N, C-alpha and C positions, 0 to 999 in steps of 0.2 A: 276193292281192297278194304279191309276193315282196319281202322286206326285204333290204337290203344289210347284210352283217356286217362290222364293224370291230373290230379287237382293239387295245387300248391297248398301248404298249410294256411296261408293267408286267405285264400279263396274258400277253403273249407271252414275257417272261422267265420267268414262273412256269410256263408250259407247257413251255418248253425245259428247265427244271430237272427235269422228270419223266423219269427215266432209262429206264423201261420203254416201248419203242416201241409195244407193243400198247395200253397204257393211253392213251398220247398219241393213237393212232388212234381209240380209242373216244370220247375227249373231243372230238376234232375232228369226229366223226360227230354228236355231240349239238349242237355249235356249228353245224354245217351245217343241222341240223333247225330251228334258230331262225329261219331265213330264211322259214319258213312259220308265220304266226300266233304270234309270240313272246309276245304278251300272254296267250295261252291256255295257254302252257307255263310251268313253274316256278311259284314262289309269290312274292308281294310280301313284301319284308322290312319290318321295323319299326325304330323308334328312329332312330339316326344314319344307317342305311342305307335309310330309307323310300323314297328315290327309285329304289331298285334292286330287282331280282328275282333269284331263285336257282333253279337247276335242278340236279337230281342227275345224276351220270354214273358209270359204271364201278362197278356193284354197290353203289350208294348211298354209296360212300366219298367221292368227289370232288364238289365243287360248282363251278358256273360262275356267277359273279355278273355280271349285265348290266343295262343300262338301255336304254330304248327312246326314240328321238327320233321322234315322229310327224311332225313338220314335214318332216324330210328322209328319212323311211322308212329309218332306220338302226338297227341293234341294235349297241350298244357292249359288248363283252366287257371287263370291267374287272378281274376277278380269277379265278383258277383254282387250286384246291387241295383238300386233304383236310380233311374235317370231323373235328376232334378236340375234342370238347366239354371245356372247361376247360383246354386246352393253349394256350400262347402261339403255337403253330404252326397253330392252328385258322384256316381260311380266313376265317371271319367276324371273328375277332379281328384278323387281319392287315388285312382290308378296312376295319374301323373305324379302325385306326391310320393307314392310308393316307389315309382320308377326313379325319381330324383334321389330318394334315399337308398336306392339299390336294393329294395325289398321285393321288387316285382320280377326279379330274374327267375326264369323257370329253372327247375333242377337240372344239373349237368346230365349229359347223355350217358 
């Protein structure tokens, strides 16, 4: 089964802020691969982000945070960024902040 990929405006903005074209293309390729079996790719997150999954991209530095909607066969990309453990620029720290502000909610079905 092929899943439809939807990117939230926040994730699209994060992707556009990446200045290196080759990095953006590699991230886009990983996002495209999510159309096939997204539940078998990436890893489930815990805590505040328990409803989401994360997959690595571009030499393990970048992360793509997404959620799966089984009813509508859609994968929602909600955040894209670099993993910087302990930094406020860390993609997971940013995703948690967006979640607390209710800006990380995927679009309604």
